[in-house]
N, C-alpha and C positions, 0 to 999 in steps of 0.2 A: 749265871752270867756270863756273859760270852765277853773274851778279851779282841776289844780292836787294837790291832795297831798302829799308830798317828804317821810312825816316818814311813808307812805303805801310801800316806793319803799327799804326800808331797807331789810338789810338778816341778817342771822345768821349764824354763818361757828361752825357746832359742831365734824366738825372731818373726821374721817373714821366711813362709818356707823356699829350703833352695833344692832343687832336685840329687847336687850332688851331695848335699849333705847327707850323713848317717847316722839317722835320729834313734833314738830307746824308746820309753817304758816309760811315761808321766811326761816325754816331750811336747812340751804347748807350741804348735806358730801361729802365724796368722797368715792367710790366705783368701784373695778375691773376696774379703770387710768379715770377716769369720775367724773364731781359733777352734784349732784342733788341737784334743791331743794323741796321742800315742798309743796304740793300745798292744804295739807289739814292734820287735825291732826292725826298720824300715829305710830303705834309700831309693830317691827313684821311682818312689807309688804318691802321686799328689796327695793331697786329706783330700778328696770325693774319692777316695778308696777307701771301702766304708772295713774290709776283711783287715787293714792296717792302723786306720783315724776312724774316731770321733768325734763327733759334734763338742766344741766345748761353750763356745759361748754365740751360738748367730749373730753376724750383722746383715746390712743391708746388701752386702755382695757386692760383685761391679768393682769399680776406679776409688780404691779409698787412700790409698798410702802413694808416695813419691817414695818410695823400696821398690815397686814395682813398676815393671815397662812402661813406658813410655806406645807401643806402639811404630808403624812407619811414616814414613815422610806422608803426607796427603788425606790420610784420615782422618775421622770424625770420632770424634763421640758419641753410640746413638746406645737406643736400649734392644738388651737383647732379641733373638726371639723369643725369649717364655717369660716377657714384661718380666725381665726377678733380678735386673741385675741394668749395670753399663759395661759396656764395652769397646774399644776399637774396631771400626768399622770403612771399608771403604764406600765412600756416599752411592748416593743409588741416579745413577746415570738421566740427562738431559737435566740438570741441577745447575745453575750458574758459580763454578770454583775461583773463577775472580777477578778481576774488569783494573783494565788500563783505560790513561786517556792523552791526548794531549791538543792542544789546540795552538792552532801559530799561527801571523797574520805574513809569514812570507811572500815575497812577489818572488819568480824568476819569469826569464824570456828561452827562446833556444828557436833555431831557425834548422835543428837537427830534427829527421826523419827517424831517429832514435828514441830507442827511450832515455830523458835527464832526467836528473834529481830535482825535483824538487826543493833538498832541503829539509821538507818535516818525513820523520819516522817515528817510530816504535815499537821497544821490545816484549815481550812476554815471554815465561821459561814458564811451560805447561809442568803438570804435577804428575803426568801422566802419559805415557804414549799415544794413548789410547784416546784423550784430547780431541778434542774440536777445539777450533777459537773462530770464535763469530768474528768476523772484516769488518767494520764500519768505517765508513768516512764519506768526506765530502769536503767539496771547494767550488773553484770557479776554473773557466777555459773561454779563451778567449783566440778570434787569430786575427789575421792583418786584416784593414780594409777592405781590403777586394777580398773575394770568392775566395780565401783556402783552409782548408784543413785542419782543423787542433783535435786535441786528444787525451787522455790519463786513460791512467791505470794504474794499478797496484801493484808490490812484487814481494813476497817473499826472500827476503835475500835477492840472487839475482834473478828469481822464476816469479815469470808473470802469474798470475792466479787468476782465475777465475775466466778464463778461457785468452787462445789470441796471442800475438806474439810483438807486435810491431803498427805503428803511428796509428791509423787510421782504420784499418784489418786487425782494432786489436776485442775487436766480437765484444761477448761480456764482458771483458773489462776497461773496456772505452766508453767514452763517447765521444763520439765527431760533432765538431761544430764549425758552421758556415755561417759567414755573417751574410748576412739579405742587401746587407746595404754597404753603403761608404762608410758606414760609420766607427769611427775608434774608439767609440765607450759601448761597445755590441762585447757584447760576452755571454755563458750562459752558465748555469748552476748543478754543478756537477754530484753527483750519489753513489754510492756503490757500496752492495753486503753482498760480503761471498762468506760464508761456511767453511773454510779450512783443514785439511787433516796434516798439519807440519811434521805428525808420528814420530816426537822428536820432546825429551825431559832439559834441553836445551832451548839459554836462551832464542829468541826469533824475530830476527826483525822484519815487520812491516812500512812499505815506505809507498811513497804518492812518486810520482813515476810522471812525466808528459812529454809530449813530442809533435811536432807542423806534420801534416801531411803531404810540404812539398819543403823544399829546402831552401833557405835562405838568394842561394843563388835563382831562384824561381821566384822569388818572391813571396817567396811562404814564410812564419812566422807564428808560434804560439806564447801566449803569455797563460801562464798560471797564478789563479788573486789575482787577477789586477785585467784591466784592459789595455788597448795598446796604446792610448793619451797618461796614463797610468799617471791621472791624478788619484791622487792621499787618501780624499775620502771617497773614493771609488772601490781602495785595497776590503777584498772580502776576508776573512776565516774560518780557515781554512784546520778540520779535525781526526782524530783516526781517536777508536773508539777500540776498542779488544778485551775480549768475552773469554776466556776457557770455562767449553759445555764441558759435563762431564760424559764419559760412557754408555 
């Protein structure tokens, strides 16, 4: 009858696998949800190496232990390409990664032909430099009671986005408003949508600005979120919504 050396059946539990640890025969480690036993002395060879390790107890794989790394900022948990385990990865492009919003009934007036802050702004911090930011803004704009122009735009920091640079000549970023009659209650509602490319992972502020087409000395004046009469029940609610879109 053959003799069995019970001592050779022992194993040593070594916890989570670490590439810098030296393992010897019968050391057992955890790796991606399964347990592996060393077939020989080894350092730096992952348990997936069948030359150095054998499966001790198969698990479901994927992310399971707080001892494993958490991946990188902005990554998500997803099923791997073999549909056999969970893993960290970058979200697929075209998805909304985050949304922020602000609304305000703040109103303002200016006789300046250069862009003037309305006091309404919102910041977003993109998770990747390749992300786009969908900027959606609305509010109202009014001119003086005679036929003077006024306009709105959106700035990223100090840079107008969507086209144009100043006042009524701001093209895609601006809505020009001309009062058709001598009516100090006249105003136009304004909206703006633009897919911006800030190319940064730093906090980025978008703000609503407005301008008069003529200086106050020429009789021009612009009003944001109100009409010239400034009746409280005519004040509007302006909003900014920012959505980070994955590349």
